[in-house]
N, C-alpha and C positions, 0 to 999 in steps of 0.2 A: 335327446336326439329327435330328429324329425320323425323317425319311424315309430316312436313311442308316444307321440302326441295324442292327447284325448281330443274329443270333439270340442270341448270347451276351450282348450288351448288353441286349437285351429281357428275357432271363431274369434278369439281374442287377439287378432292380428293387428299390426300397426300399419299405417299408410292407407292407401286407397283400395288395394287389391290383396287378397291372400295369395301366397305363392302357389298353392295348389290349383288356383284358377288357371295359371299358365299351363300346367300339365293337361288339364281338361280342355283348355283352349286348343292345344295342338292336336290332341286326339280327335276332337270334334272337327277341326279344320280339315284333316285328311279324309274323314268320313264324308264330309260335305262335298269335297272334291269328287269323290265317288258318286254321290247322289246326284249332284247338279250336272256333272259331266254326262251321266246317263240320261237325265231328264231332258237336256238340250238336244239329244239325238233321237228321242223316241218318235215324235210326230214326223219329222223329216224322213227318218228311216222307214216308217210305216207307209208313207206316201210313195217314196222313191223305190223301195226294195220289197215291200210286201203288197204292193199294188192296191192299197186302200185309197178310196177317194177322201177328200178333205173332211167331209162330214163324219164319215166312219172313223177316220184317224183322230178327230177331236173327241168323239165319244170314247174311243179306245184309250186315249190319253187320260181323259177324266176318270175312267174306270180304274186304270192302272195306278194313278196317283191317289185315288180315293182309297184303294186297298192298302197302299203304302202307309198312309196316315191312319186309316182305320185300325190297322194291326198294332199301332202304337198303344191303343187302349188295352188290347189283350196282353201285349208285352209288359205294360205297366202293371197290370193286374198280377201276372205271374212273378214279376219282380217284387211286388209288395208282399205277396203271400208265400212264395217258395224260394226263388233263386237269390233274391237280393239284387241290388242295383248293379254290382260289379260283375257277377257271373252272367246276369242277363245281357249286359253290354258286351261281354266277351263272346258269348254264344251268338249274339246277333251279328257281330263282326265276322265270325267264321262263316255264317250262312251267306252274308253279303259277298265274301270272297268267292265262295263256291258259285254263286249266281253270276258274278262278273267274269269268272273264268269260263263258264259255259257260254256266255255271250261272246267272249273273245274268240273262242274256238270256232263257232259257227252261228253268228247272230241271225241269219236268215231262217235256218231250220230249227234252231233251238231257242228262238226268241222268247216264247212264253214260259219255257222251262227256266231259263235264266232269270226272267222277271219274277217267277214264283219264289225262288230262293231269296232274291233281293228284297222282295216285299216282306217276307217273314223275318228276315234278318234285320231290316230297318226297324220293324216293330219292336224287337227286343233291344235294339241299340239306342234309338233316338230319345225316347222320353226319359230314360234313366240317367243319362249323362247330365241332362238339364236339372233333374232332381238333385243330383250330387252337388251341382253348383249352388243350388238354393240352400243346401245344408252346410255350406261353408260360412254362412252368416247367422248371427243371432236374430231372433224375432225382434222386429223394430229397428234393425240396423239401417240407417239412412244410406249406407254405401251399397246396399243390395242392388238397387236399380242401375247404378254405375257399373257394378260387377257384371250384371247380365248384359248391359250394353257392350262392355268390353268382350265378353264371351261371344256375343252376337257378331262382333267384328271378326272373330276367329271363324265362325260359321261362314261368313261372307268372303273371307280370304280364300278358303277352300272352294267356295262357289265361284269366285272370280277366276281362279286358275283353271279349275276343272271345267267350269261352264264355257270358257272360251276355247281352251286347247282341244277338248274332246271333239266338239262339233266342227271346229276349224280343220282339224286333221282329217276327220271322217269325210267331210265334203271336199277336201283337196285344196283348201286355201292356205294351209299352213304345212310346212315341211314336205312339200311335194316331192323334192328330190331324195328325201330320206325314207319315205314310206311308199312302197309300191301301191299302185292304184287299186289292185285287187285285194289289198290287205288293210285299206284305210279304215274301214268300219271295225275290223277286228282289233286294230291297234287302239282305236278310240275307246272301245269297250274294255280293252286290256288295261288301259291306264287305271281304270276303276279298281281292278283287282290289286294292282301294285300298291296303290295308295292306301287301300284298306289294310294291307299287311303292315304298312308303316303306322297307321292309326292304332292298331292293336298292340304293336310293339311299344309305342309311346305310352299307352295306358298300362300295360303289364309292368313296364320298368319303373313306373312312378306311383303305382297305386298304394305302396306302403306309406306314402306321405299322407294318405287320407284317414289314417287312424281307424276308427270303427265305422266310418261313413260307408254305406253301401254294402255292408256285410249281410249274410243271410238272416232273414227274420226267424229262422228255425234253429238258431244256435242252441236253444234250450233242449232240443230233441237229441236222441242218440244219433251218433254219426251214421250208422247203417240205415236208420229210418229217414234221416234227412237226405242222404245220398239216393235212396230209393225214389223219393219225391222229385229230386232233381233229374234223375235218369228218365223218369216217366215224362217229365216236362220236355226234355230234349227229344225223346222218341215221339211224343205227341206233336211237337212242332215240325218234325220231319214228315210225319204222317199227313199233316195238314197241307203241305206244299202242293201235292197233286190236286187237292181240292181248290186251292188258290189259283193254280194254273187254269183249271177249267172255268172258274168264276171270272177270271180276268179276260180270258179269250172270248167269253160270251157275255157281253155287256148287260144283257137282260137279267142275268143272275146278280149282277152288281146292283141293278135297280131294286131287286127284292131285298138284298142284303142291307142297302142303305135305308130302306123302309123299316128295317128291323133294329139295326145296331144302335141308332140314335136314341129312340124311345127306350130300348133295353138298358142303355148306359145311364140314362136319367133315372129310370126306375131303380137301378142298382145304387145310384148315388143316394136316392131317397131311403133305400134300405139301410145304407151305411149311416145315414143321418140320425137314426134312432139311437145310435151309440154316443152321440155328441150332445153338448149343451145347446141351449137356445142361442147363445152368442155365437158359438161355432157354426151352427146351422144357418144363421143369417149371413155369415161370411161366405158359406158355401153357395147360398142363393145369389149373392153378389158375383161370385165366380161364374155361376151359370149364366148370368146376364152377359158378362164379357165373352164367354164361350159362344153364345148364340150370335152375338153381333160379329164376332170374328169370322163366322161362316160367310157372311156377306162380303167382308173385306177380301178374304182369300178367293172367293168366287170371281171377283173382278181382277185381283192382282195376278192370279194364276193363269190368266190368258197368256202370260209370258211363255209358258211351255206349250200352249195349244194354238189358238188363233193368231196370236202375235208372232209365233214362230213361223207360221205360214205367210203372214203379212210381211215379215222380214225377208223371207226367201223370195217372194213374188213381187213386192212393191217398194223395196228400199234400195237406194244406190249403195255403193260400197266405199264411201269416202266421208271422212270427217276432218275438216281443216287441212285438206290435201293429203291426208294419210289414208291409204287403202286398208280396209278392215273387212272381216267377215260379218255381214249384216246379222246373220243368225248368232254368231259368236257374241256380237255386241248386245243383241236382245237378251241373250242368256246370261250375260255377265255384267252389263252396265250398272244394274242395280247394286250388285255386290261391290263393284268398284267404288261407287259413291258411299256405300255403307262403311267401307274401310276408311274412307277419307273423313267421314263425319260422325261415325258411331261414338268414338271416344269423346269427341267434342260435345255431342249432344248429352252424353253421360255427365260430363263436367258441368254443362249448363244446368242439368237437373240438380247437381250437388250445390252449385252456386245459388240457385233459386231456393233450395231447401234451407240453406244457412240463413237466408234472409226471409224465410217463411212466406215466400211468394210462389212456391212450386205448385203448378196445377195438379189437381188430384188425378187419379188413374182414369176416371170416367171422362174427364175433359181431354186428357191425352188421347183416349180412344176416339173421341169426337173429332179432334184435330187430325187424326190419322185419316179419317174418311174425307175430310175436306182437302187434304193434300192429294189423296187418291183421285178425287173428282177433278182436281186441277190437272193432274198428269194425264188422265184419259181425255180431257178436253184438248190437250196438246196433241195427243195421238190423232184425235179427230181433225185438228187443224192442219196436220201434215197434208191432207188432201188438196189444200190450196197451193201447194208447191210442187205438184206432180207434173211430169212431162207427158207427152202424148202417148207414151208407152206404159203409163201407169206406174212409173218409178218416182219416188219422192225422197225427201231429204233424210238421210240417216242421222245427221246432226240434230235436227229438230226433234226427231223421234227419241234420240238419246237424252235430250233435255227433258222430255216427258218422264223418263225414268229417274232423272235427277230430282224432279219434284216429288215423285211417288216415294222415293227413298226416305224422305223426311216423314211421310205418312207411315211407312213401315217401321221406322225407328220410334214413332210414337205408340206403336201397337205391339209389335212382336216381342222385342226384349222386355218391354214393360208388362206385357201380358204374361210371359213366362214368370217374371218376378212376382206378379200379382197372384198367380196360381199357387206359388209356394208360400206366399204370405197369408192367403185366405183359407188354405186347407190345413187341417190338423196333420200332424206328422204321420199318423198311421195310414192316411189315405192320400198322401202327396203324389205318389207315382200314378195312382188311378186318376186323380184330378189332372195331372200333367198329361196322362193318356187321353183324357176327355178334351183337353186343350188341342192336342194334335188330331183327335177325332173330328173336332170342328174344322180343322184344316182338310180332313178327308171329305167332309161335306162341301167345303169350298172348292176342292179339286173336282169333285163330282159335278157340282153345278157349273163350274168353269167349263167342263167338257160339254155340257148341255148348251150353255150360252154360245160357246165357240162353234158347236155343230149347227146351231140355228143361223149364225152369221154365215158359215160356209155354205149351208143349204141355200140361203138367199142369193149367194153369188155364183151358184152353180151355172155352168155353161155361159158365163159372162166373159167379156174381154178383160184384159188385165186392168185397164183404166176403170171399167165398171166395177170390177172386183174391189179395187182400192176404195172407191166411193162407198160401196156397201159395207166393207169392214170399218171404214172411218165413221160412218153414220152409226154403226153398232156401238162403237166406242163412245160416241156422244151420248147415247142412251145410258150407258154404264156410268158416265160422269154425272148425269142427273140423279140417278139412283144413289150413288155414293154420297152426293151432297145432301140428299134427304136424310140418309142414315146418320150422317155426322150431326146434322141439326137436331134430330131426335135424341141422340145420345147426350148432347149438351143440355137439352131441355129436361131430361129425366135424371141428370147427374145428382141433384139433391136427394132424390129417393134412393139411388144406388149407394150414395155416400153414407146414408144412415145404415144400410145393410152391412156396409164394410166395417162399422164400429170404429175401432182405433186404428185400422189400417189406412194409410194415406194413399 
């Protein structure tokens, strides 16, 4: 029976995808609805309802998102050492539900309290479901990249629905007659709580099919001792919530934290490396190269929730091919829409190329990701030439920029998650996955700083002047992304040697 399958039996599946991938797909889909729905509302809510100026809102956004991803390293660590992937995921989901409910009740007065619970919850949830996906495959299985691409489509299906609906309802461009004006933001945040309940129910009702995947690493201990460690972890994570609230509300504390957590995580990785062979350590060094370059990718890409969110609100019209849409909803969900349309296709292309032994290695894929990113930001820059006298420009051309960037993301994010599981030993997979998301934390953090610089340069400007300032900033990001892509392709032979037998 399915519930009695061993890990080896699960990994010995027929066809392109294991059936367990579907279950994790839907659980992750609803969790991403929650996450991206909230992400799309943050900067706009801070500017419109918390009276922050655009520079401060960008910094605050960067700090908030940095903490979300930074905590995935801590969540991955506790999953590896105490809770196991499954209990970590479930506990994270519970905390996310609490945070979303708090924001739905009173987002203006309880804003940072709700964010605090959501940040800690995401840290326990996010890295561990990705690690479980990796364990569905044997080492060296060429179907792994396609599996992660398919899983990533689930991520983006949730991001598409939540990313558009939450902000569109909150700002009043969707379901105006159904949602009272004074409750629009409450309902927007409330959607996140509802879908997280669905996510957890999906996981709890299907987890038996995972066999031994994700169980506690302390199964050899007495039940009472193991439960004590688990309870201490739960209590400790609740105790850290007030600290996170203070740190997020004061971005200077985030600066200090980011100066510490990155070097500390690398030192911890080096400490763990003494337990592995030379071959395994070379693979871990290769993983570190990918992690560092991904910081730069996300610093540019995550302008979507910061400066691009304000650019959409201030400088884009609301029409694509005659259809009226929420500019911010499009900015927050267009990328996910294109991922859904092309993720499976890109995954199949990798499989087709692998069969013919012409598939580019992971380093080249990363380099291509930056080149697509550069092209997309150049299109964002090019929108300035279609602006009217009021500083409003084409939503359609802007959306085309996201279409191009999507292919860059598909060359990096699902491939990167897959590479982390292939390059890291089993005992440290959740930590490595946590470091992968910690790189996203640094990307988010630097995204806030970049967005704040652009916003500061456009302060007290007319809307047309503001458009030009933002667009010129995106041109600079396009140049930097192109340089990073070229560098990656040039160093690919060296990194490929570190990767050993991993393609």
